[in-house]
N, C-alpha and C positions, 0 to 999 in steps of 0.2 A: 400549826397546820396551816397549809398556804390555801387561801381562798380564792376564786376566781370569780369575778362579776362582769359579765359581757353586755354590750350593747352597740347598736350601729347607727350612726347619724351622719348628717352633712354640716354641723355646725361644731364650732370651737375656736379659739384664737389668742396678741403678743404673748406667748409662752416660751420664747426662746428656744426654738427646737436646734439641735446639733446634729450635723450630719455624722454617721459611723460608717465603718466598713460594713459591706454586706455580711448579714449574719451575726453582727456584734453590736453592743450598746456601750457607748462613752460612759465611763465611771464617773460621777460626781457631778453630771450635767443637770441642770434644772428639767431641761427638755431634751430629748433626743429623737433621732429619726433614721430610719431606715428605708431605703428605697432598692428595690429589686429590679434591677434593669432588664430590659428586653434582650432576647438572644440577637446576635449580629451576624445573621445570614440572610443576605438578600434585603437589607434594611432591618425593618421592624417585623420581620416575619421569621418563624421557624419552618423550615421546609424538610420533607423526607422525600426520596427518590425510590422509584419502583421501574421495573423493566417489563416491557410488553413486546410482542413479536415486532410490532410496526415501530414503536418510538419509545422512548423513557417516559414514565408516568411521574409528573411532579404534583405534589400537594403541598398546600401552606396553610398555616394556622396564624392569625395574627397574635403577637405576643402581648401587646397591650403594656399598660402602666400599673404597677402597683407601689403603693406608698403605705408607709407606717410612720406615726409621730407619737410621741411620749410626753406626757406632762405630769407634774405632781398634782395630786388632789388633796386639797385641804378640806375634806368633809367626809361624811360616811356616804356610802352608796345609797341610802336611803334618803338622806337630803339632798345629795345630787339630783337623783331621779326627780324629785318632789320640784327642785327649781327648773329642772331641764324641760318638764311638761308644762309648767306654768305658762298659759296663754300670754300673759303681759309680758313675762319676762322673755318670751320669744319674740315677740313684736320689738320690744326694747332691743334685743340682741341684733335684729336685722337693722333697725332704723338709726340706732346709736353706734353699735360697733362695727358693723359689718357695712355701713353705707349703703344698704340696699334702697332702691328707689319706691319700692312698694313690698308689702307682704300682706299675705291674706291667709288665715287659717281655715282650710275649706272643710276640714273633718278633724275632730277630736273627741274620742270616746274612750271611757274607761280609766283607770287609775294605775299607777306603779304597782299596786297589791293584785289587782285582778287583770290587767294587762291593758295595753294602751293602742289604740290605732289612731294615726294622725297624718292628715295630708296638708301641706303647705306650698302656697304658689307664690314666689317672688321674684323682683326684678333686680338686676345690677347693671352697672355700666362700668365693667372691667377695664384695665390698662392691656388690651389685648393686641397681639401683633396683627399686621394687615390681613395676612390670610385668614385669621380667625375671625377678624371684623366682617370681611367680605363673606363668609359662611354664614355666621350667625347674627349680624348685624351689631351695631354699636350697644345696644341694651340686649343682655342675655335674660330671658325669663325663664325660669325652672321650676319645676314640680318636684317636691320632695315627698314620697310615700313612705311610710314607715309602721312597723309593728314592733311591741315591746312584749315579750314573753316573760312573765314572772317566775316561771319555772325554771327557765334557763338563766335568766337575767340578761337577756340579748335584746339590744333595740337593732332592728335590721331595716335598712332603707336602700331606696334606690332613687337616683336623681335622673330627671328626664328633661332635656332643653326644649322648648317650644319649635325651635327650628332644627331639623336633621335628627327628630327623635328616632327615627327608624335606623339610623347609622351611629347612633351613640349609646353606649351601654356602660352605666355607672353605679357601682354599689359600694356600700362602706359598712364599718363597724366601729363601736366604741366599747372597749373592755376596760373594767374597773378591776385592778389588780392589788392584792392586800400585799404589802412588802414589809419587811422587818421582822424581828422575832420577839416572842415574850411581851413584855411590857411596852417596848418600844415597836410600835406599828404605825402603818400610815397606808396611802392608796396612791396609786397612780393611773392616770387615764390612758389608754392606748387606742389612738384613732387608726384606723386601717382603711384604705381606698382603693379600689380597682376601676380600671376604664379601658374600654376597648372601643376605638373609633374605626369605622369603615368607610373611609372616604379616600377614594384613589387620590395619591400624590400628597395629601394634606394630613392622614391619619397621625403620623408621628408628631407634627407640628402642634395639632390640637391637643393631642395627649399630654405633650410638655406644657401647654398652657393650662390644661386641668391640673396638673400637678402643681404648678407654680400658684395658680389661684386657691387650690386646697390648702398649701402651706400657709398663706397669707390668711385665709379665713379661719383656720384652725388656730394659729397664734392669737388672732384677735378675739376669737370666743374663748379661749381658754383664760386668757387675762379678764375678759369680761366676767365669767363665771368665777374666777378667785375673787372679783372685788364684790360679788353679791355672797358668796359664801363664807367671805371673811367678815361679814356683817355679823353683829350679834343677834 
């Protein structure tokens, strides 16, 4: 029987993710990735048209960015969540693997068995393009707020930058999927992220930067956790 273990997070890392065609996953890859591209009507927006007596009515909805990354997991879900929520591991992840300039655990309550609420605030100096630096500054400070539900096995989170918080909406998820049949079984980690940026003239540029940053961060985090979970 196939079991699914879900979770949502803003952390994970070099686990060689490979691009696949939309809706598919490359066989035999250690890491795979699927990106769902935005619709191409009028740039980064989906539009529909209506007709009134006086003039046509046009309404548009930002398409945003959707990203999915897959990594093999060499541990049980119980062991992964135990390590994932360890506050010392979280600090090491940011300062050693992700190159964060600072990390502060503002809230951490509960356990994976009873449910976890966690709030983290961290700073990073990413290799951002000029327009992004102009909007957000050279150092980006982000607050991650998440909740783990032991009944569903889902860690749900949001990422909020200190600058342009009202114009940036980012959410993500991690899913631990059991793979294989019979005596040969294992797990893979599926990281998903969605971002919508409502900044006139710069939304698509910022969304592409968020995608690039997420790929790099998740690759680094996946490799970091592999190193810990591989220890006896």
